[in-house]
N, C-alpha and C positions, 0 to 999 in steps of 0.2 A: 492289508488289510481296505481303505475308501478309496485305491488305485483298482480293487478289485471289481467290485460297488458301481463304479463309477463307469464303465466297460460294460459289466453283470446287468443291470434294470436295462443302457438302452437297449440294446440285444433282444430281452426277453420281451422289453413293448414290441421290438419288427417282428418277434417272432409269433408272438400269441395269432396275431389276425392266422395266421398262415399255418394252426395250429388249429383250428378253429376251421378255418375252407377247408383243411385235408379234414378233419372228422367230418363233418360234410357229409360232403365226397361217401368215406367207409360209412357211415348209416347216416343211408336217405330217409328211412324212417322217423328216426328220432323226430319231437318234434311235431308228427302226425295227426290233429286227431282223431278219435275212435269215432269208429260209425254208430250206427242203436241200434245195431246185432253186435258187436259187439260188448256194448256196458249190458246189455241185456244179459250176454253172456257171465257175466261179474254176478248180476241180481240175483244172488239162488241160496239161501244160508241156510241149514241143516241146524233144529229148533233141535231142544232138549228131549221133545219129543219123538223126534226121527221120522215125524209123519214125511219128512221131503227126501228122506234117504233112497238110496237106485234100490232098484233088484240087481244080488251084488252077494259071492259069499267066501268066507277065506277061514282058513285055518292057524293055529299056531307058524304049524309046521311045514308049510304053503308060507308066511311070513317072513319064518325066516331065512327062507332065503334068497325074498327079493329083496330081506336088508341086508343082505351079505351082497349082491349086488349094484342098491343104487342109493344104500342109507351109511354103508360101513364107513365112507371113507371121511363121512365128518363127525355120523354119528359114533363111532368108534365101532368098535367088536359088543355085539348083539347089548346095541345102545348104550357104552357103556365107558369111557375114559373119553370121550371125541372130542376133535376140535371146539365145540358146540353145545349146549346144555344138555346134560347127559339126563338119558331119557327112562333111568332104571334109576327106580330110589326101594325098591324091594327087592325079594325074589322070589321063582313062585314058589306058591303056597303060603307066604309070609308079605300082605301087603304094604309097605307104607304105611305110619296111617297117621302119621308126627312124630315132629310138631311143624304141624301149618304156616302158624306163626310166627316160627319161627327161622331161620335159614336155609331150611330144605322147603322147595320153593318147585322147584322141578319133575319133571316127571310125570307121569304120565298120573298119578299117583293122584295129584292134584287136584287135577279136576272134579268139579261137582257131579257131574252128567257124560254117560260114556260120550257121545255125538259128538261133543267137542273135536278130541280128538280125527273121530273120521275125517269133518268139516275142514278142520286147519293141515291137513298131512295132504287132502283132494285137492286145496287150494294153492297151501304153499309147497309141496313137496314133490320131488327131490328139486333141491335150488334151483339146478343149473337149467333143470325146464320145469317148473312148477305148473300143475294141472296136469301131468303128462299120465298119470295113471289113470288106471284101469280101474273099476267101484270095484271089482275082486280082486286086485292088486291092493287097494286102501282097505277091504274088508280085511285081506291076509295080512298087515303090517300091523293093524290099530290089534289082529288078535295077537299076532307076536308079542305088541309093548302090553297088551295085556295080560295076556300068560306071563311075562320076564319080571312083570311086574309084581307077580302074587292073585292077581285081580281073576284073573278065568284057568280056569282047568290048562291043561295040556293039547283036549281031544275037545272040546267045546269050538264048535261052530259060528260065528260071527255073521251077520249078513242084519238086513231089514227091518225081522222080526227079532230078532234077537240080541243086536246091539243095546239099540233102547233100555233092555231091562236089567243090566248088567247092573250090580250096585259098587256104584265109586266107594274105595276107604274114606274120600275126605266131601259126601255126596250132604251133609250136615253142616260142613266148616264155613259156609258161607252163609251174609247175612243182611236180605235182603236193603237194602236203601232208604230210609224215611224222614222225610224231609219231619223237622222240628219246626212245630207252632204255637205257640209263638219261642221267637226265636231265640234261645241263650245267651241273656248278655256278656254270658264267659268265653262265647266262641267265636271268632272273632269278622269281623264287619262282613268279608268276603264268603263266607263257607255258606 
């Protein structure tokens, strides 16, 4: 084994710079600073009230088609048993309601605000090409996921007006953090 390492380590040391140089040729834009326009394109968030939502609309039925084409490969059929977090914790007509402080914290049922799913899907999905979905596709996917989780009905339409009004099963499950003054002496000093 020592003999192998004596040969392998020098070879790796010699090969590493060549590999780095080759990858720089294959990926010339890696490490290029972002322009102001590129930075500003990331600088938008959808808040809980949904004031920043763009125009668009989608239904669970439309979302099912998009999900099968663009999302199922990672998230599994209908959002269940995929290779990533499962997206369905409830079922149509029966939203999952707990235990939110236990093990089950996956799926949109856990979100306190309905706009969180829209914002996340719009920014980060699908994984191979994040941000590539059009607003109508994002609304449709949110409608599909909320329907599959029992949060909305099969015929409900999600748009910039209806989405913020959706009542999430865990809307009261989060408590805003409040600093304690004076600090409790039993708490660690780093808190």
